[in-house]
SEKOL-538760 format. One record per residue (C-alpha): x, y, z. Coordinates in pm, whole numbers, plus 50000, padded with zeros to 5 digits. Each point is the difference from the previous one (the first is absolute). Layout:
// SEKOL-538760
XYZ ...
END
This chain:
// SEKOL-538760
836146963251726 498055014950317 496805000549889 501024966149916 500874995550319 496585008450135 497814970749903 502194963350058 498784976149836 501374966250156 500474996750350 501764975750214 499295004150391 501784979150279 499774972249725 500974967550060 498844965149820 501564966450066 499014968049780 497834975750186 502994971449905 502055023150189 501595003850287 501695036949991 498095029549759 500735002649719 499665042450031 500145018450320 499285030450126 499975015049631 498745041749988 499765013849669 498455025249826 499835003349627 498555027549883 497815002749634 501665011349695 503474982050171 502434980649806 502014973550304 502524974949955 499364963650283 503404989249994 501694972150259 502194966549978 497534963949940 497474998650290 500315032850103 496285002249934 499755022249736 498264978049776 497064991150360 500335039850016 498354998049619 497404975950028 498535018550352 499865028949737 498204977949717 497314980850268 501354967549921 501255001750371 497844990850200 497494986849712 502064974749841 503014997050269 498675000650307 501415007350323 499795023650307 500465037049957 500575027450296 499445035249912 498295014449677 500285006749680 497935025849766 499775009649659 498245034749940 498794991750358 498774967349984 500904972950232 501214973649720 498734972050240 497185014249927 499525000549729 500494974449669 502574987549766 497335008449730 499205037650102 504115003050084 500744991949665 497485028549853 502655021350169 503604983749992 501234982849693 503114974250051 502044990749703 501384966050174 503734987349924 498654969249787 497975022249816 499754965549809 497984984150256 497375031650031 498254992649665 496724985149916 498815012149680 500824980649700 501005033549795 502045028650107 496865019449939 497814978950210 502134996550311 500345039950002 495654999350007 499454974950226 499525024750301 497515020749733 498344969649933 499284991050394 498545034750011 497664993649699 501585036349824 498645001949696 501644983949687 500875029349815 501225023050291 502204963050108 501695004849661 500345033649981 501744997950351 502184966949910 501415018049716 501295030550184 501574982750243 501364973549751 501475036749833 501805015450346 501364966250067 501744991549678 498094964049905 496785016849801 501644975849671 499994970950225 496274996450080 498764972449830 503084978350128 499874976650291 501585013450316 502234968150014 501835007749669 501445032850116 503405007250104 500805008950392 499645036949897 496894994549830 498084982150275 501055027150272 498295031149757 497284977149897 498904994150384 500765041250126 497205004849725 497774976950150 500265020350329 500095029949860 496804996949780 498415002950358 501605033450056 501164991250336 501225024250264 502974977850083 502624982149825 501614972250179 503184986949821 501464965350137 503314992549840 499535017849659 503184990749884 500284963350095 500724983749713 500785025449722 502665009149788 502145031850061 498925015449770 495754992950034 500965004150365 501065035449962 496825007249738 497854984350283 501285024250231 499735030649754 496194985049930 499065000850329 501575040850101 497855008849687 497054984750100 500025013250357 500665036049886 497615004049768 497454984750183 501355024750268 499065029149759 495634998650008 500184975850346 502014992250240 501194960050022 502394978250211 502844980349873 501734978950224 502804975349878 501284971550205 503454990749822 503734985850109 501145015749652 500815032250191 501945019749765 498624985749705 495965013050146 502225038650088 500625002049643 496635024350037 499235016750284 497644987650315 498815023150314 501044982350263 501654964450039 499404976650285 502394974550148 498654969050185 501894973950168 498864970850272 496325011549940 500405039550111 500705031349809 503575004650056 499885033049806 497835025849814 501725026549818 500695015449620 502494985949760 502915022850113 500164991350353 498944962549947 503484997449769 502055020850154 498934984350435 501744965849909 496494981750117 500354982249682 502804978950037 499614993350353 496274983549940 501464977349748 498805021449666 502635010449704 500755036849969 500395014849601 503134993849873 500885036249931 499965006950381 501994969550093 502675016349713 500415031250207 500184982950322 502784980249872 501245031549896 500185011850366 497035025149933 497515005950328 496534997249841 497985019550210 496455012249842 501565037249936 501424981649621 496614995049978 500704962549934 496594979749953 500304997249651 502655004749768 498875028049784 499645024250306 503274991450140 502885026150070 502364986849795 502235031749956 500904999850369 502004964850007 501184999649618 503524998050169 499624974050234 498314979449759 502965004249758 502614996450260 498374967150089 500114988649621 503395006549967 501024980050332 498254965949901 502984977549852 498894990149675 499864959950005 499754974849696 497734974449951 500904970349822 497314966449958 501524960150097 498704970849958 499404975349731 496594999749789 497224983850142 496735009449828 499875016349659 497245004849740 500214998949630 498295013649723 496434993150177 496965011849860 497084993950186 495865004749957 496454994750169 498175001449716 500584995749588 501765035049869 500325013150400 503524999350106 500845004750376 503614998349952 502185003849712 503704988249927 500565000650367 503744995050026 502085008250350 502754978950180 500554994950433 502544993550167 499984977450347 500225024250339 498265026749787 497125016950144 497685020949727 496565021949963 498174990549699 497325035749986 497835011749722 496635008450030 496444982150087 499974975549666 503655000749868 500434960450027 502344999050315 497554978350185 499254980349706 503284994449954 500514988850294 497954973549972 501634990849695 503524996150140 498444973050280 497594982549723 496425016650106 499425002749654 502294988249733 502415010549805 501494981549722 503094978249949 503705020749971 498465029850225 500874998150357 503004987650093 501184991350381 503844998850022 500334999249609 497794968049984 496175001849820 497554988550255 497195002849770 499204957850094 500355007150350 496854994550211 498355032350256 500984975650286 504095002149834 500205036549914 498935004850322 502834980050182 502365028349790 497625029550092 497285015350191 496945022649937 498575020350333 496745020549916 499635032250092 497034984750257 501684969450184 495994997050115 499994980949662 502994980650041 499354984650374 497894965049983 500414989850303 498765015950304 503564986850231 503675023849984 501734962249922 497694982949794 499915028749737 503905001250039 499894960949938 497704997749756 501964998849699 502954975850101 496814976150118 498765001649654 503774994249916 499824963550175 502935013050248 500294982150321 498655020350356 502975000550168 501815018249711 497025020749983 500765011650340 503245006349941 499225023249716 496995015550184 502205014250287 502975012949780 497595019349745 497795010350319 503475014650148 500885022949708 496295012449945 500295008950415 496974975850003 501914970150306 497355014750240 496854995149786 500874964549905 496444985550152 498215028949969 496355007949821 500595013149653 496925027550134 502145013450289 502375016749756 500055036049858 500115006349664 503735003649940 501234967550199 496904982849773 501935011949698 502994981850165 498564974250060 499154995949646 504175012849878 500984967650267 497134976849826 502225006249675 503605000250134 500084969550158 499944986649695 503095010749923 499465024149655 502525021049860 497675026349926 496735016950175 497695023949826 497765021050209 496955017649856 499965025050208 502044996750307 499285032350207 496475007549906 497905014450268 503204998650248 500605030650219 503875007949996 501114986050289 498854962649845 500455009449677 503754997350143 499984975050200 498484979949590 502975015449873 502524991950284 498934968249958 499714991449619 503705018750011 501204967550216 498424979949812 501745009549712 503355001950141 499944965350047 499784993949639 496345002249879 499495024449726 497095025250104 497485015349721 497075019850090 497795014449848 498705033750108 498255031949977 501955015050287 502765022049876 502085003150372 500414965349972 500584998249675 502905027550051 501114987150365 500634964849987 500234991949622 502685013949759 498774985549707 496485006649870 497914981449691 497895023949850 496834987649770 497395022849864 497624980449729 501244971150000 503355007449885 503345006950230 500715031949953 503395008150227 501804968550221 502735024050171 500185017050332 497865005750230 501125041250027 499845002349641 496684988649986 498235026950242 502615025849900 498945000749579 496685016049935 499454984549632 500434961250243 497775018150280 497175008749652 500094967249889 499314974950303 497705026350170 503075003950265 500135030450235 503265023950024 501914985750338 499745040050277 503854993849990 499955005249607 497905036050066 502565006650306 503024997549723 498935020949794 498635027750244 503785002750169 501314998849659 501534963649965 500484980949656 499634979349965 497374991550262 501064961349936 502895008450195 498095017850272 497904968350063 502724973449941 502475020650312 496324993350221 499664969149903 503874992750147 499495018450247 496934989850141 501674957249938 502845015150194 497585006350278 499004968349981 503324984349986 500675024950301 496934984650191 500574963749963 
END
């Protein structure tokens, strides 16, 4: 590492940045050196400035997003303000959170070769280089496909190939795990690590990952973790020091679940336990503590109550003839349940939700509300019983004012203004939005906008709400706020169905999970059974929780019993804090 540190490739010196539209700077007095060949993880809560830092590195600031800069940022000794976004793109390649927005070619091969076409690279060399990088990232069999027909993981690999083809010195990944199923996310981290190590074998490359799913990134080693909050660098530590420091929870970030379990067991998590990665943690020293805590946790029995609110019977669906998307779907959901629908990208989860809401047409005698066939209901009639909340609130919002957005559904139903106002006051109180009643939508944070979309559904008094990735892109603090809010709604008797890739959410908030793979329900059971069953995990592109591995490490058989007691203990802590 000493030889690496001789030549810093990136250096922030007393660097601050303020967007022209803001009164206060987003980045404040940043001093940071990143050395050639390092692999860096940048973390921080939503709004901390970590994405702004990434945009400063790749030149989007100041060349696309203008603002006021103090101090300096140099890459390879050159001040970035004196460069240009094109020149910077030859040094630093970015894989954006939304890979779909990064595509410019009509096929995977065209997209990968785009930068070489701009550089007038001879066609023979272009074809050779495209084949090489496509093989490196595993898309060599997809070169003729349209990028927009790819899965989330395939899109990300195509974007990566597009920057590797230029052999850039610095690789920047902005939220690389967003929208990926757990298995694909695990593969993405392994791929980033493999490319970093293989490229460093002959030429030092620097890799920077901006991500809030810290435990998932630490599936592979990093050199340093940089914690940012309120535009400032709070800590710059190695993984063992960061995980044992307590900084993550202090700044609204989630620590690895195995670390949380260690703390529940009374373990003093110090850096000498090397807890930065599961595989390096010295569990032999704390095995007794874990076992004693496990034996002390009271076992609880969970009983489902409530009448049938929604059922699907013998449902088959295909968008194109002889291309089934869903096959023989049968399930029953009870009033007041909170459950997850999980599975790989393209498994049919969102299609099932659309059929329930009648955004897609299903056949008669397949969808039932409280035992009644609802085939003849219109979308509007269906919305009075079941509401659908999309992952991105900006795709649902149609009004400029919060009041008008929440009132829109009632106005379409010709509800009198006096009743609308009364119902809006009630739903704003439930959603914690009372003080924002007269605010414009544009003044809200992403999480607050999500609450507005839920409020616009809740005001129609549905029996069921379906949410697509309700916590996607949220740090732990905002994630917890959203889930507490949904628990509050659930306690009103509303059934909550969540389509999610978040295994933490699935474990901690939904005791029941429906697993879909290739259009078929693989299993419908409790969430701990799903995430401690290797066969199910493999079929549905999921990933074992680190609690499962911790149970195995200390010899608790079956591991499911350990996970159940962890969840019971955690639920008890939540109850005590109310």
